[in-house]
N, C-alpha and C positions, 0 to 999 in steps of 0.2 A: 322558907329555908331556915333550919335551926342555926343557932350561933356556932355550934360545933361544925356543922357542914360548911358554914361560911368560912370558918378558919381553915378547914381542909381545902376548900377551894382556893383560898389565898396561898396556902402552902404549895398547892399544885402549880399555881402561877409562878411562885418563887422558884420551884424546882425547874419549871420550864425555862425560866431565865438563866438558871445555872447551866442547864443543858445547852442553851444557846451559847453561853460563855465557853463551855467545854468544846463545842463545835468550832468556835472561833479560834481557840488555842490549837485544837487538832489540825485545823486548816493550815496554821503556821508550821506545824511539825511536818505535815505533808509537803508544804511548800519548800521547807528547808531541805528535805531529802530528795526532791524531784527536780527542782528548778536548776537549769544550767547557768552558765556564767552570765548570759544576757538577762535571764530572769532575776538573778541576784541583783544585777544592776537596776532593774525596774523596782525590785523590792526596796533597795536603798532609796530610790526617789520617792517611794510612798511611805517610807518609814515613819515620818512624823505624823502623817495622816492617820496611820493605824494607832499610834500612841494616843492620839486624840480620841479615837473611837473606844480604845480600851479604857481611857479615863472615864468616859461617859458610863460605860458598863460598870466600872467600879463604884461610881456614885450611885447607880441604881441599886447595886447590891447592898451598899451601906444604908441606903434608904429603907430597903426591906428589912435589914437587920435591926435598924432602929425601931421600925414600926412593930415588928414582932417581939422585940425585947420587952414591950409593955403588955404582951398578951398574958392570958391566964396561965396558971401553973400547970394545968394538965397538958399543956402543949410545949412545955420547956424541953422535954426530951427530943421532940421533933425538931425544935429550933437548934438544939445543941448538935444534933446529927447534921442538920443543914449547914450550920456554921463550920463544922469539921470538913464537910465536902467543899465548902467555899474556900476554906484555908488551903486545902490540898490543891484546889484549882489555881489559887493565887500563887502558890509556891511553884507550880509547874509553869505558870505564865512568866514568873520572874526568871526562872531558869531559861525559858525560851527567849526572853528579852536579852539576857546576857549573851546567849549564843548568837542572836541576831546582831547585837552590838559588835561582837568579835568579827562576824562576817562583814559587817559594814566597814570596820577598821581595816580588815584585810583587803577588801575591795578598793577602798580609798587608796591604800598603799600601792596596789597593783595599777590602778588608774594613773596615779602620779608617775609610776615607773614607766608605764606604756607611753604616757605623754612625753616624758623626757627622752625615751627611746625614739619616738617619732621625730622629735626635734633634731636629735643627733643624726637620724637617718637622712633628714633633709640636707645636712651638711656634707654628706658623702658625695664626692664628685667622681663619677665613673669615667675612665679613659675611653677614647675611641679605639676601635680595633686598628691594627696595623694596616689591614687590607683597605679599610675605609679611608684612612689618611693618605695612603699611597695613591688610591684611585682618585680621590678628590683632586690632589695635586697633579696627577697625570692628565685628567680632563682639562685642567687649566693650561698646562704646557702644550697639550695637543691642539687646543683651541688656537693658541698662538702659532703653532706650526702650520695649521691649515691656512691661517691668514698670511703667513710668510709665503706659502706656496702659491696661493691665489693671487696675491699682490704681485709677486715676481712674474707669474704667467701673464697677467694683464699688462704689465709694463713691457714684456717681450712682444706681445701682440701689437701694442701701440707703436713700438719702435719698428716693427716689421711691416705694418700696413698703415700708411698715413691716413687713409680714408676711414680707418676704424677708430682713430684717436678720440673723436667726440663721444662715440658710443662707449668706448672703453672707459673714458673718464666718468661717464654717468654710472656705469656698472661699478667702477672702483669706489665711487662715493657711497653707493648703496651697500656694497660689501663691507666697507669700513664701518658703516652704521650697524650692520648686523653683527660684525665682529665685536664692536664696543659693547653692544647690548648683551651679547652672549658672555663675553669676558666678565662683565660686571656681575651678571647673574651667578656665574660659577664662583667668583670671588666672594659673593655674599653668603655662599654656603658656610664658610668658616664663621660667619657672624650669627647665623640662625640655627646651626645644627646642635647647639647646646654644649659644645665642647670648648668654647672660648675660655671659660674660667680654668678648665683643666690645662689648656695649653700654657697659660700664664703661670700656673702653679708648678707644672712640670718644668718649665723653663727656669723659674727661680730655684727650684730644687736642684736641678742638674748644674746650673751655673754656680750656685753656692758650693756644691760638692767639689767641682773642679777647682774653684778658687781656694777652698780649704786645703785641698791636697797640695796645690802649688805653694801655699804659705807654709805648709808642713815641711816640704823639701827645702824651701828657701830659708827657713829659720830653725836650724837644728839647735838643740839645747847646748851642745858642746862642739864648737867649730873645729877644735883641734882633732876631734875623732870623727867628724862627719865625712862621708864620701862626697867627692866634689867632681864637677865637670867644668874644666877651664874652656871658655869659649874664645877662640881665636879667629880673626878674620884674615883670610888669604885671598887677595885679588890679583890675579895674574893677567893684567891688561896693559896696553901701551900708554894709557893716559889716566889721570887721576879721577876723572868723572865717568869712567866706564861703569861704575856701580854707585849710583847716587843714593840719596837718603832713603828712598823707598826700597831700593834694592838691599841696602845694608840692614834695615830693620826686619826685612823678611828673613835674612840669614840669622839675625839675632833671635827671632822667635823660633827658628828651627832649633837653635841651641837649647832654648827653654823647654821645648817639647821633648827633646832627647833626654834632658835632665829629669823631666817628669817621668818619662817612660822607664828610666833606670833608677829612679828614686835617689837622685843626687842633687846637691846644691850647685846651681849654676853660678859661676863667678866670671866676670868680664876680665879677660886677659888682654894685653896690649890695648888699653882703652883709647889711646891717642889715635890708633889706626882706625878705630870705629868712627871717629869724627862726629859724635853726636852734637857736641859744641866744644868750644875751646876749654870750657870749664867742666866738661864731662857730662855723662848721662844724667847725674843727679842734680844738675843745674836746672833741669826742666821737669824731670819726673821723680817720683819717690824712689828710694833705693830698692833694689830687688830683694835685699835681705836686711833685717834689723840686727841680726846676731852673727853673721858670718861673711867676712870679706877676705879673709886670708887665703892665699893660694897654696900654702904649705901643707905637706902631708908626708907620712912615713914612706909611702911608695907612690911613684909617679910613672905613668906610661902613656904612650899615644893611644888614640882610639883604635880598637875597641877595648883594650885592657881585659880585665876579668873581674869577677865578683869581689875578689879580695883586694884589688888595687884601690887605694884610697883616692888618688887624684888621677883623673884621665884628662889628657889634653886633646880637645876636639877642635879640628880646623874646619871652618866653613868658608866658601863652599868646598866640599870634598874635591880635591884635585882629580881631574879626569884620568890621570895615570894610576890612581888607586884602584886595585881590583875590587869588583862589585861586592865580593863577600865581606869587604871591610866597610861598606856603606851602611849607615844605620838603617834598620828596617822600619823605623818609626816615622820617617819623613812623611808629611801630608802628601797625598790625600788619604793615607792610611789612618784608621781609627782604632782606639783602644778596644779590645775585645769585650771588656766588661761593661762598656757604655754604648757601644755601637748600636745595639737594638733600640735603646731608648732615644738616642739622638735621631735615628732614622725615622721613628714615628713622629717625633716633634718637628723635624726640619726638612725642607725641600731639597737642601744641599748639605748633608751632614758634615762634610769636610770643611765647608765654609764656617759653620757654627763652631766646630771644634777649634779651628785656627783662631777665630775671633776671641775665644775665651782667653787665650794667651796674650793677645794684643791688649785686651782689656786690662789684664794684670800689669803688663809692661808700661802702658800709657796711663798710669795714675798720676795726674798732674800735681806738681808742687803748688802750695797756696799762691805763690807769685805767678805761676802759669795760669791758674784759674782767674786771677785778677786781670791778667792780660787778655784772656778770652772775653771776659765780661766787658772790658773797656772797648775791645774791638767791636763787639755786638752793638754797643751803644753808638759807636762812631759811624758804623755803616747802616744803622737803623735796621738791624736784622729782625725779620718777622716771619711767621708761618701763616698759612701753608707756603711751602717753597720747594722747588726742584733744584737739586744740585747739578751743576753743569761743570764737568772737568774736561778741559780741552787742552791736550798736550801737543805741543808743536816743537819748534826749534830742533835740537839735536835728535829728538825721537824720530823725526822724519827721514833721517839720513839713511837708516837701514832697518829700523825696527818696526815702523808703522807707516801707513799710507795717510795722505792728507784727506781729511773729511771737512767739508765746508760747514759753516755755522748752520745753514739751513737743514743739513742732515740731523744735527743734534736737536734743533728746535722743532722738527717734525714730531719727534717723540715726546718733547715737552708739551706740544699742543695736544697730542693724544692723551696724555695724562690729565690735562685740565678738561678735556671733553668728557672723559670718564667721570670726573667729579661732577660735571654739569648734569649728567644723567641722574644723579642723586639730588638734584635741585640746589647744588652748591655753586655759587657764583662769586667766589672770593677774588680779590685782586690777584692777578697772575704775576708770580715772582719767580726769578731764578737767582741762585747764588752762583756767580761765575768765578771759577778758579781756573786760571790759565797762565801759561808762560808766554802768552802773546798779548801785550798791552793794548794793541789796536782793536782787539775784539770787543772791548767795552763800548767804544764809539760805534762800531759796526752794529752791535746788538741794539743799542738805543736808537739808531737810525732806522733799522729794518723792522724792529718790533717795539714801536712806541707804546703799545698797550701793556707792555711788561714793565714791572719794577725790577731793574737790574741792580742787584746787590753784590758788593765785592769791593776790592781795593786794587786799583790799577798799579799802585806802587809795589804790591806783592808780585804782580806780574812782571814788573821791570827787573826786580831782583832775581826772579826765577829764570828770566830770559838770558841772563848773563852767566855763562859757564864759569867765569872768573869769580863772580860774587856768590854763586849758588851755595858754596860750602862755608860762607861766613855765618857767624852766629845769628845775625838778624835774618838772613835768608832762610836758615834752617827753622827758625821760629816762625817765619811766614808759612813755610810748608806745613809745619805742625798745626798752625792755625787753620789753614785750608782743610787739612785732613779732619780736624776736630769738627768743624762746622758741616762739612760734607757728610760725615758719619753720624754725628750726634743729633743734628738739628734739621737735616733735610729729609723730606718725606719720600723722595724718589731720586735715583741717580741716573744720569745719562752721561756716558763717558766711553772710553776705550780700554778694554782689559789688557791691552798690550802695555799699558802704563802701570807701574808698581803703585803709584799714588792712588789711582782709580781702584785697583784691587784692594789695597790697604783700607780705603774708606769703606768699601763694600764689606770687607771682613769685620771691621769694627762695628758697622751698622748692625750686622747680624749677631753680634755679641750682646746687643742691648735690648732685643725683643725676641719673642718666640720664633718667628720665621719671617725674615725679610728677603727670602731668596727670590721673590718675584718683583722686588721693588727696584729694578734696575733695567737699563737697556745698554748693551755694549754694541758699539758700531763695528767692532772687528772680532776679537777673540772671544771664545767662551772662557769661563773661569779656569785658571790653573794656578798652581803654586810653584814658585821658582825652585827648581831643583827636584821636582817630583819625579818619581820613577816613571809613572804613566798614569793616565786616567782612562778607565775602561767603561765602555758600554757593553751591554749584553742584549742579544736579539731576543725579542719575545714574540715576534711575528716573522714568518719566513718571507723572503723576497726573491723574485726572479728578475735579474737585470734586464733593462730595456735598451741597453746600449753598452758600448765598450767602456764608457766612463763609470758605470755602476757595478757594484759587487752583488753576487748572490749571497743571500743570507739563509742560514738554517737556524731554527730556534735553539738558543743556547750558545751561538757563536759569540765570542768575545772580540770586541773591536777596540784597539788603542786609538783614542780620539785625537785627531789633528785639529779639528775646528768645525764650527757650525757656519754654513754659508748664508744663513738667514733667508733661504728661499725654499724651505721644506727639506733640504738635504744637508747632511754633514759629511765630513771627510775623515777617513781613518784607515787603519790597517787591520784587516781581518786576520786574527792570529791563527785561524785554521788554514786559510788559503795563502797567507802571507802577502796578499795583494792590497795595495793602498788605492782605494777607490771611493766613490760616493755611495751613500746609502740613505734611504728615507729616515729622517730623524724620529718620526713617530713610531717606527717599528722596533725601537730599542729603548732600554732604560739604563740608568746609571748603576753600575755594579758597586756595591759597598764592600770595601776591602778592610778587614780587621786583623789585628795582630795582638798577641799577648803583651800588654804593658804591665808595669807595676800596678797592682790592684788596690793597694792601700786598705786592707780589711779593717783596720782600726780607725780609719777616717770616714765618718759617716755624717749624714744629715738626717735630722728627725723628719721622717716622711709624713706627709699629710694623708688623711683618709677621706 
């Protein structure tokens, strides 16, 4: 082979290499135009590998250029042509690399954005549906109603047939075990359904919103121009103690709710008559307002007044002689229209949650009060877990309540601890005993030695004396009992015929998303003193099985008189006007709402 042919052969090889390089570049162009988002991602991952391959090819090209640069003159034209082609290819490759770099940067930015978006998405907490929350709580309450019915029936059989007592006792033990297991499983739904975090966030959001609105009404920027509600106490009864501390504070919170509903600053009128202490309300709790305490105003009128009246004088309780049209429509268990839906999803008894928010504002302790609470806790060695036991006796038994033996209360305390044992929790069993009967401390320690009985018999002695009950120390003792029953007890066993019992339950429900199932009342269902009514609505029809029962049609409204804790409740059917028994599981609580002041400028930054 001649030298010229040899050179031609080498040139052909060189050209073949350039063709390969061209194909490599063309393949990138095709890749750029055809690959989708995922292929671009793969391209980015292989970017540096391709850079390495390209570098190798460039070195090969340079090698051949250097080699042929020393070739003979006759072939200079061919080399120049080849170099021109190489330069053109390199320019195109450079342009392609710039485009790929831009794609890589754009892709990196999108990946960072998507990563941030996914992280934010994980923080979004989706709320449960209203149907789910209502159904979950209904299953829980109906489980208890079935147990009430079966337990009552078994007791009746045992009392009626003596020879059945051993068998009934065995059945009762098994039924109780089934009941506790089922109740525990239903209660666990709230822990495992994924909505626990939402419930706490919604609770905090709603609670802060209500508190912010109360602070707004109670702290106007100019007291001389503020609209006000004077709160007066009127008790028409033959003796001083007919409305004790618990009774008075329920009337007091009624005033604050009316003030909130009408967007007025509530001011305590005739403070001595309220008898919070001899040195007044602010001796124990923080003032209701930091900016406005004056009762003065340009215009004054009794309730209801009108929108232009600056000062309205409101008397609680409203005298029975007052026509109903002059009664405030805001009295619990009515809810504000703008919040009723949210509260109903959050809480098993929305009225209790709503009332509790106002008690939480009223009962903000002074620093000296907090110190007294802490000293008391140390003195009685207060510890958790613990069940609060409030046993009201003395004058309450005269006409307002029936006597319930200690064993009746302790039965439900035992049930609480048996439920905890199903979870493998075997803590020391404790009760916090709050009572106006001092002898119950010795009785409890004698009959239930396995329990740690916490409380102060001296408080009981002061509460037992009607003469001492209104003294400062006695009132502080009641406040202490209420504080520990509501803030620090895990469960309450008491009688809702007692204002102190209901007060503790209301405050307990202001401190957590839903404590509506953390109680047992031995007599009444929950009610608010002075409420117009509390309604149930039938969701399942019922045909009476005797003269003591009522017929129910779906949609019937029943004014509740009470739950008999045997599967039946008593009430007045507003359709038939008859007061009879009805199966409790066939009704649900009716939520009543009314337009309150909506505070459009008072908001809370909502969470997502």
